[in-house]
N, C-alpha and C positions, 0 to 999 in steps of 0.2 A: 170718148172717141172723137176724132175730128169729123167734119161733115163728109169728107172723102171716104173715111173708114165706115161711117154709117151707111153711105150709099152702097158700098160693096158688101157689107156683112149683115146689117140689121134691116134696113128698109125693104129689101126684096122679100123678106119673110112676111111682110104685111101688105105690101102693095106692088102691083106690077101693071104697067111699066113704072119704073122708078122715076119720080118727078125730078126735075133739074135741081141742082144745089140751091139756086136762088129761091125757088119755091119752097123747098124744105126749110131754109133759114127763116123765111117769112112765117111759115106755119109754126115753127118752133118758137119764134119770138112772140107771135100772137098768143100762143098757148103758155107762154112763160116757162118754157123748158129750161132747166138749169144749165148754165154754161159757165165756163171759167177758163182762165189762162194758167199755164204752168208756172209762170213767174208773176208774183203779186205786183212787181214793178212794171209789168207790161200791160197797163190798163188800156191804153189806146195805141193801136198799131203795134207791129212787131210781135211775132210768135203766133202759133196757131190757136184757135179757139176750140175748146173741148166741150162736148155735150154729155150730160148724164145719160147713160144708156138706159137706166131704169126709167127716167122721165120720158125718154123717146119711146120706149116700149109702151109705157102707160098712155102716152098721147095716141099712139096708133090703136091700142086696144079700146080706147074710149071713142075715138073718131071713126074707126073703120071696124065696126062690129061684124064679125063673120058668123054666118048661121050654117053650121054643119048639118047636112042632111036635109037642107031646105030644097023644095022642089020648084 
């Protein structure tokens, strides 16, 4: 998913308010979340960057542990 799609669909499941896209990109880069481009020829510039949803979810689960039933 692109960062815009992640902001709409995935990130709100883990953290509210949703951080800005620049912050998320920094977090994901620092955590080495897998990302790729649709075209192998578009290494620099051109085309959207896609992030691995599984890696994004893993990042949030390890960084933002929720405690259900905590008082």
